[in-house]
N, C-alpha and C positions, 0 to 999 in steps of 0.2 A: 355514736365510734366521734367522736370530734375531730378533722383537723385543722390543721390550718398550716400555711408559709413564709418559711425564716431565709429571707435571702438565698430565692432556691434548696433552699432545704424543707421537706416538706415533714410536719410531724401527726404521729394521734394521737388520741389517750379512749380509753374504755377500761373505765374500772369505777367499782362504791366504793372503797375505803379511804386511795387512794389514789393525786392520778398522777403516773405513769407514761412519760413520754414515751415513743420509739419516736424512730429518724431511718424514714423512706430510702434505703438507696435503691441507686437511679443503677444501675448497675441491670439489677434482678429483678429489679422493685418487688421490694422486698421489704415490710419492719423490722428497726433490731434494737433492741432496749436501751435505750434516750438517758433517762436522769428522770429520775424519781424528786417527785416537788411533795410536801406536804399538807393537804388541802383534800382534806374527807372531805365524803360524799361530794363529791366535785359534780358540776350541776355545768357550766360550760367550761370556756375560753378563748378569750379575746386580745387579740394584738395590738396597745395603741402606739403612737412615733410620734412624739417628742421632740422638737427640736434636733433630730440628727440622729437618737438615742429611741432604743425601742422597749418595750415593756408587754409583759405577760400577765394577763388580768386572768383570774380561777377564784369564776365565784362556787355560793359551795351553801349545799341543805342544810348542813348541819350545822358546818365552821363559820369562820368569820374569811371576808373578800383577800384573796392574800395579790401585793401585785410582784415579781418577779423584775429586775432588768433581764435585760435579753441581752449576753458579751462571747463576743469567742476571739480564744487567744490563744498566740498561738507557739504552740511548744517544742515547736521544730528544733527550736536553736540551745 
């Protein structure tokens, strides 16, 4: 199980074929499905911070390393 924290939110992943991010809900301390990333046979992921931007780098045993930018969108309005 791989875990990382971004902006006071904890994420975890443990999958063989596709990287599935799960968000840790602080109220009941349970992980819920958050997002799937297209990384085959994920090996590890790391957070990289560059000029106030956050990137998730996912390495793979079988495919290419993928880089995703972490964005928070306010959809309330």
